[in-house]
Steps between C-alpha positions, in 0.01 A plus 500: 500500500763711671469640854353830388233321297428270795452790739285692256284191450450471877415871525255486208318205656485682833358812339236299315385311807498813717196621307327170566589511871343844536160341424516221762251524785617484861329167568675337204838633606452379855405152381821484296707625795362234733588234243855640491524472878386137489756429228783646707416273791465197275830582329712538816730210421567624149584850623725372779688276256567795270600720794744241634688511170508881510624497860783258422617711209471822702700360791771381261506848345563656842181707534469697824298369793240770440458395136484132593231572757293681238547217253416214736151349482351272762165329517392777739599774256314331216189466715541869587507579127173312454351678801605832345323411175180425692535825692520692172194315369309608810582868453267740324575536130610861445441501124211726401477644848403863535773716650303825490202666331382855452261700285601822328276809484428418134358163601797282397546204732867409547588161648856388573525118477774247559617307195785254431845633415523247216826304471740486793854360486636374831878454516622335819773291652531221752149498653287236320192601699497822294393284204173417675450840662553692177291265290193503723507871578526588133229254406261625770545852362448379141860574401701266279834420663839407359725344766877500472670349805870460567711211383552383859126419531415414140384142564285600798345791310415290196345226714282751690390680183416173324296381797311830527414485129399135517271562795356820359423353159264250662274794582557704186823695547567668162810382315804728544354689798798379704822453303848425628822578317697175515833632372755623753663726242515849654437654160141381537449746785621795291274403213203452732524838674543681170180359344322832467149453370483140625605507866346772718704476819799314647536398863849381604540309826837402643830660590591861438722412202214324319253778567737775385585303187132464410430868570798606288399282203126558504304706252178431686390603853677309781353448849782427743696536818878487492564377853360489851706705745246490783535676836360467849523812717467452877380826650571629851134426582513138380384204701833318518356149513295574189802655331710191569237269352458715189877535456555125520214421263585765244861384474494128575167349397614478137807716434534427128191692387441860397284597799751387764656775711853604398556800733399555863473862616477567875427827680792611716285520815400135487817362340700433824222276630373355174802436280688254727183293536435509126860409423489200735173379347629540145830332586304193610349492150843530337462859379817699427464863612671797336461821696577870500734636776216563744361148457846344531560690825195328646573161338878480443473161328335661198704539186551850366240604243622659178313750284403215266329313783225760530371426149578126495239234435672212679231232452689320775545499878682834499357821645625858504425698817493875561415718799302813407404810703138530388218362287581771245857370477369147448273623221789685335719188514225283348422745221873532423607135505179299468337351192143624558385146576397432861591688818372478855485705818460349845358775718228574754518872423225602256702807406799283400271265309346792310837646400628161385196392299462845341862561408649159410481473121439126468237278343409345835550659842433307821416603855584239765519208257763308304591596143462131411129558439560676167352222294189464289379201699545678831317805362202282403574515127544125461816454296704799384711593202768663710563824684520824306705792628406702192245778539327434166271324452509269801683508833551230763368144458371452145170316513193486280410868489861593424492274193220704349488828317184697435291659232239774500155410372296810417126490448296774342174574323617698200735753661736683264776738595451865410 
């Protein structure tokens, strides 16, 4: 068989099993998920061995520190994967759930119910934990999943997928419910996302280049975010100690992820007191600052920010800084340069909070908290499929409900339309 035949075979099997998955009861699915979690824990050594080979090859290939961090697995990260699987098993099954119901004057009862999407292709790079997250979220929502990870994590991904299938089969996981594309040929991605009639939706996870490539090639719906240019705005009314803690956490806790802060905006009234303290704190953490003229006047050690800095996703210990005259100016900057991902205001003023949360056009908007919480686990969704900055059909962390579509079920007693 050639590659096109191989991919079509995978897609056909996924489509066939998706109909079987739609009939599984919640208790059965949860039993299978718990067996998968046990298998991950039991298979730690096997996963770590595969990951060590991927890491060696990635380091030799010169991958960035951010990519290496995403690729690296530890015993703790594997246990966290298993914990995530159990968290998903504990969540309410959304399939069949009633979204809304109403009765028409003619007596027709209309019920809107959640149903599986069908077959979902997940294309990702570097992060092997996505293999587990995607597999279990799709399975819980009765979707068949086709996984295609990057070449840098191929061994890790295959090991995780094999272990999930082995564990799940002990409790009745249907064959082909979770499939992984083992070739690293990029042509496989193009074929996969053009499988109209077989694959219902694609979800790319990774760098902007990967996501744009998938979106450009696809003939099926794509759920995505291109990048995370996240902002923290410190208002004139902010509690400065709180603002310092949030600033440090949003930038430094894990800089190589999409919900880390990339731009700090500070109101001009508070900037003379706040910015020098923030700069000193960030310097201790090794952060390079790039500021506008007003910020550099207050902290001369800052480098000069360029126009490109305002829309940069650094994924590193680099931060652009700008002084703004008002909350409205902060909102305008965010809506101009941001990526509609995650943005925060630190403010005691309810009026400033209202303007910010109403007018910032982002999937998640925070008041007095770090942007680092944009995560399915932190939102109580268990694992997540990623963060969507699209407006259709899902936005923000993609959990169980976001992996469903719906149908209308209409009940009558002989009504006909006149």
